[in-house]
BALOBA-1460 file (C-alpha; in Angstrom, 3 decimals):
// residues 111
<rec num="1" residu="d" x="3.761" y="-5.590" z="-2.025"/>
<rec num="2" residu="e" x="0.375" y="-6.354" z="-3.565"/>
<rec num="3" residu="w" x="-0.544" y="-9.070" z="-1.046"/>
<rec num="4" residu="k" x="-0.174" y="-6.545" z="1.765"/>
<rec num="5" residu="a" x="-2.529" y="-4.232" z="-0.128"/>
<rec num="6" residu="v" x="-5.080" y="-7.062" z="-0.410"/>
<rec num="7" residu="q" x="-4.768" y="-7.763" z="3.320"/>
<rec num="8" residu="a" x="-5.176" y="-4.058" z="4.096"/>
<rec num="9" residu="d" x="-8.483" y="-3.867" z="2.178"/>
<rec num="10" residu="p" x="-9.724" y="-7.482" z="2.002"/>
<rec num="11" residu="t" x="-13.382" y="-6.772" z="1.227"/>
<rec num="12" residu="s" x="-12.809" y="-4.389" z="-1.672"/>
<rec num="13" residu="a" x="-14.713" y="-5.229" z="-4.825"/>
<rec num="14" residu="e" x="-13.255" y="-2.186" z="-6.612"/>
<rec num="15" residu="k" x="-9.522" y="-2.882" z="-6.267"/>
<rec num="16" residu="f" x="-8.033" y="-5.591" z="-8.450"/>
<rec num="17" residu="f" x="-4.995" y="-7.851" z="-8.414"/>
<rec num="18" residu="f" x="-4.264" y="-10.158" z="-11.360"/>
<rec num="19" residu="g" x="-7.723" y="-9.466" z="-12.793"/>
<rec num="20" residu="f" x="-9.752" y="-10.290" z="-9.690"/>
<rec num="21" residu="a" x="-11.138" y="-8.182" z="-6.849"/>
<rec num="22" residu="y" x="-9.258" y="-8.089" z="-3.557"/>
<rec num="23" residu="r" x="-12.310" y="-9.747" z="-1.964"/>
<rec num="24" residu="r" x="-11.705" y="-12.899" z="-4.013"/>
<rec num="25" residu="w" x="-8.006" y="-13.028" z="-3.182"/>
<rec num="26" residu="s" x="-8.584" y="-12.495" z="0.526"/>
<rec num="27" residu="s" x="-10.915" y="-15.504" z="0.564"/>
<rec num="28" residu="f" x="-7.907" y="-17.629" z="-0.434"/>
<rec num="29" residu="l" x="-6.047" y="-16.383" z="2.619"/>
<rec num="30" residu="a" x="-8.858" y="-17.498" z="4.942"/>
<rec num="31" residu="s" x="-7.710" y="-21.112" z="4.928"/>
<rec num="32" residu="s" x="-4.590" y="-23.080" z="4.188"/>
<rec num="33" residu="p" x="-4.532" y="-26.218" z="2.018"/>
<rec num="34" residu="i" x="-1.988" y="-27.839" z="4.338"/>
<rec num="35" residu="e" x="-4.154" y="-27.118" z="7.391"/>
<rec num="36" residu="e" x="-7.268" y="-28.464" z="5.671"/>
<rec num="37" residu="l" x="-5.574" y="-31.561" z="4.228"/>
<rec num="38" residu="s" x="-3.854" y="-32.324" z="7.519"/>
<rec num="39" residu="q" x="-7.300" y="-33.205" z="8.886"/>
<rec num="40" residu="v" x="-8.099" y="-35.624" z="6.043"/>
<rec num="41" residu="r" x="-7.888" y="-39.338" z="6.818"/>
<rec num="42" residu="t" x="-8.149" y="-40.572" z="3.230"/>
<rec num="43" residu="k" x="-5.585" y="-40.762" z="0.457"/>
<rec num="44" residu="i" x="-4.796" y="-37.471" z="-1.279"/>
<rec num="45" residu="y" x="-4.180" y="-36.866" z="-4.994"/>
<rec num="46" residu="i" x="-2.300" y="-33.722" z="-6.028"/>
<rec num="47" residu="a" x="-1.961" y="-32.754" z="-9.698"/>
<rec num="48" residu="q" x="0.171" y="-29.830" z="-10.890"/>
<rec num="49" residu="g" x="1.443" y="-28.710" z="-14.277"/>
<rec num="50" residu="t" x="5.090" y="-27.667" z="-14.291"/>
<rec num="51" residu="a" x="4.371" y="-24.860" z="-16.797"/>
<rec num="52" residu="d" x="1.436" y="-23.443" z="-14.818"/>
<rec num="53" residu="k" x="1.550" y="-19.639" z="-14.807"/>
<rec num="54" residu="a" x="-1.504" y="-19.239" z="-12.536"/>
<rec num="55" residu="v" x="-0.284" y="-21.427" z="-9.664"/>
<rec num="56" residu="d" x="3.423" y="-21.677" z="-8.971"/>
<rec num="57" residu="p" x="4.351" y="-25.378" z="-9.210"/>
<rec num="58" residu="t" x="6.590" y="-24.902" z="-6.181"/>
<rec num="59" residu="s" x="3.460" y="-24.533" z="-4.044"/>
<rec num="60" residu="a" x="2.373" y="-28.066" z="-4.980"/>
<rec num="61" residu="d" x="5.903" y="-29.341" z="-4.328"/>
<rec num="62" residu="l" x="5.780" y="-27.820" z="-0.848"/>
<rec num="63" residu="l" x="2.271" y="-29.109" z="-0.187"/>
<rec num="64" residu="y" x="3.367" y="-32.621" z="-1.140"/>
<rec num="65" residu="a" x="6.467" y="-32.435" z="1.080"/>
<rec num="66" residu="q" x="4.460" y="-31.120" z="4.036"/>
<rec num="67" residu="l" x="1.839" y="-33.845" z="3.690"/>
<rec num="68" residu="i" x="4.495" y="-36.556" z="3.462"/>
<rec num="69" residu="a" x="6.092" y="-35.102" z="6.611"/>
<rec num="70" residu="k" x="2.703" y="-35.528" z="8.321"/>
<rec num="71" residu="n" x="2.615" y="-39.194" z="7.229"/>
<rec num="72" residu="k" x="-0.274" y="-38.662" z="4.818"/>
<rec num="73" residu="q" x="-0.825" y="-41.035" z="1.905"/>
<rec num="74" residu="v" x="-0.249" y="-38.763" z="-1.095"/>
<rec num="75" residu="i" x="0.053" y="-39.260" z="-4.828"/>
<rec num="76" residu="y" x="1.688" y="-36.344" z="-6.625"/>
<rec num="77" residu="d" x="0.975" y="-36.198" z="-10.349"/>
<rec num="78" residu="r" x="3.484" y="-33.584" z="-11.534"/>
<rec num="79" residu="v" x="2.615" y="-33.113" z="-15.212"/>
<rec num="80" residu="e" x="5.712" y="-32.013" z="-17.107"/>
<rec num="81" residu="n" x="5.262" y="-28.969" z="-19.391"/>
<rec num="82" residu="a" x="1.526" y="-28.730" z="-18.610"/>
<rec num="83" residu="n" x="-0.136" y="-25.377" z="-17.987"/>
<rec num="84" residu="h" x="-2.988" y="-24.527" z="-15.590"/>
<rec num="85" residu="s" x="-5.443" y="-26.396" z="-17.845"/>
<rec num="86" residu="f" x="-3.072" y="-29.351" z="-18.105"/>
<rec num="87" residu="r" x="-2.433" y="-28.558" z="-21.765"/>
<rec num="88" residu="i" x="1.034" y="-29.328" z="-23.052"/>
<rec num="89" residu="k" x="2.438" y="-26.825" z="-25.537"/>
<rec num="90" residu="d" x="4.006" y="-29.354" z="-27.917"/>
<rec num="91" residu="k" x="0.901" y="-31.601" z="-27.791"/>
<rec num="92" residu="p" x="-1.949" y="-29.217" z="-28.740"/>
<rec num="93" residu="k" x="-4.381" y="-31.989" z="-29.721"/>
<rec num="94" residu="v" x="-4.084" y="-33.787" z="-26.397"/>
<rec num="95" residu="d" x="-6.836" y="-33.003" z="-23.884"/>
<rec num="96" residu="g" x="-4.832" y="-32.656" z="-20.693"/>
<rec num="97" residu="w" x="-7.899" y="-32.575" z="-18.443"/>
<rec num="98" residu="q" x="-9.227" y="-35.776" z="-20.001"/>
<rec num="99" residu="e" x="-5.912" y="-37.559" z="-19.486"/>
<rec num="100" residu="l" x="-5.690" y="-36.308" z="-15.906"/>
<rec num="101" residu="f" x="-9.228" y="-37.424" z="-15.061"/>
<rec num="102" residu="e" x="-8.512" y="-40.849" z="-16.555"/>
<rec num="103" residu="r" x="-5.474" y="-41.184" z="-14.267"/>
<rec num="104" residu="i" x="-7.510" y="-40.020" z="-11.274"/>
<rec num="105" residu="a" x="-10.336" y="-42.474" z="-12.075"/>
<rec num="106" residu="k" x="-7.803" y="-45.303" z="-12.373"/>
<rec num="107" residu="w" x="-6.265" y="-44.250" z="-9.044"/>
<rec num="108" residu="f" x="-9.689" y="-44.252" z="-7.339"/>
<rec num="109" residu="a" x="-10.469" y="-47.678" z="-8.785"/>
<rec num="110" residu="q" x="-7.216" y="-49.053" z="-7.341"/>
<rec num="111" residu="t" x="-7.699" y="-47.614" z="-3.857"/>
């Protein structure tokens, strides 16, 4: 298992996993989004593309469920067919980031 290899040599700058050095990946293991967000006392906005190949959309689903279970105020913007850059395959001219930031700005203005 590649994650075990990263954990076994977490400071390596010479060994790579998915194009990045083990050192980078091990930094992600140093903290947990659910642990960090559990301490937050403000509203939380989660955005996730369902066609994201870099971050499994299930992780955002689980994060949302865990935060709701902790009685956090969470908005979950699950963008259907959007990739990691919030681009949608059948809408190549649409700037997914721009649309997402417009929704986030509107959300902030309402809160």
